[in-house]
C-alpha positions in Angstrom: 0.0 0.0 0.0 3.0 2.3 0.4 3.1 3.5 -3.2 -0.6 3.5 -3.8 -2.5 6.8 -3.9 -5.0 7.3 -1.0 -7.9 9.7 -1.3 -11.1 10.6 0.5 -14.2 8.6 -0.3 -17.1 10.5 -1.9 -19.5 8.7 0.5 -18.3 10.9 3.4 -18.9 14.6 4.0 -17.2 16.5 6.7 -17.1 19.9 8.5 -14.8 21.6 10.9 -16.6 22.5 14.1 -14.7 24.3 16.9 -11.4 22.9 15.6 -12.6 19.3 15.3 -13.4 17.4 12.1 -16.8 15.7 12.1 -17.4 13.2 9.3 -20.6 11.6 8.2 -21.1 8.6 5.9 -24.0 9.8 3.7 -24.9 6.2 2.8 -25.8 5.2 6.4 -25.7 8.3 8.5 -22.9 7.1 10.8 -20.5 9.8 12.0 -17.2 10.2 13.7 -15.0 12.9 15.1 -11.3 12.9 14.4 -8.5 13.6 16.8 -5.8 16.1 16.0 -3.6 13.6 14.1 -6.6 12.2 12.3 -7.7 15.7 11.3 -4.2 16.4 9.9 -4.3 13.2 7.8 -7.8 13.9 6.6 -7.0 17.4 5.5 -3.8 16.2 3.7 -6.1 13.9 1.7 -7.7 16.8 0.0 -5.5 15.6 -2.9 -4.5 11.9 -3.3 -1.3 11.1 -1.3 0.9 8.0 -0.7 1.5 6.8 2.8 5.1 8.2 2.5 3.8 11.6 1.6 1.4 11.6 4.5 4.1 10.4 6.9 6.6 13.1 5.7 4.0 15.9 6.1 3.2 14.7 9.7 6.9 14.5 10.6 7.3 18.1 9.6 4.2 19.1 11.7 4.8 17.0 14.9 7.7 16.1 17.1 7.5 12.3 16.8 9.7 9.5 15.7 9.4 8.2 12.1 8.5 4.7 13.5 5.7 6.1 15.7 4.4 8.3 12.9 4.3 5.4 10.4 2.4 3.3 13.0 -0.1 6.0 13.7 -0.7 6.7 9.9 -1.1 3.0 9.2 -3.6 2.5 12.1 -5.6 5.5 11.0 -5.7 4.5 7.4 -6.7 0.9 8.3 -9.7 2.2 10.3 -10.6 4.7 7.5 -10.4 1.9 4.9 -12.6 -0.4 7.1 -15.2 2.4 7.3 -15.0 3.0 3.5 -13.9 6.6 4.2 -10.9 6.4 1.9 -10.1 5.0 -1.5 -6.8 3.3 -2.2 -5.7 3.0 -5.8 
């Protein structure tokens, strides 16, 4: 998955409310609120990105080890893929 392009799914809409991102799946009405890191990743996905591009952007934004950053990105993307919130090509 590292060289594949990741983008937001069209089945989700989102809005920023008081600094948080609230997402809703329009196909079933389920919703979620993203934490700060999730928000950063979601906003990065305005345009398709690879995992490497996401990781590098987060490393520039946060003081965290590359290993921890990669783990966090992979866990978040796995959850988003399971919820059909992202598309991987």
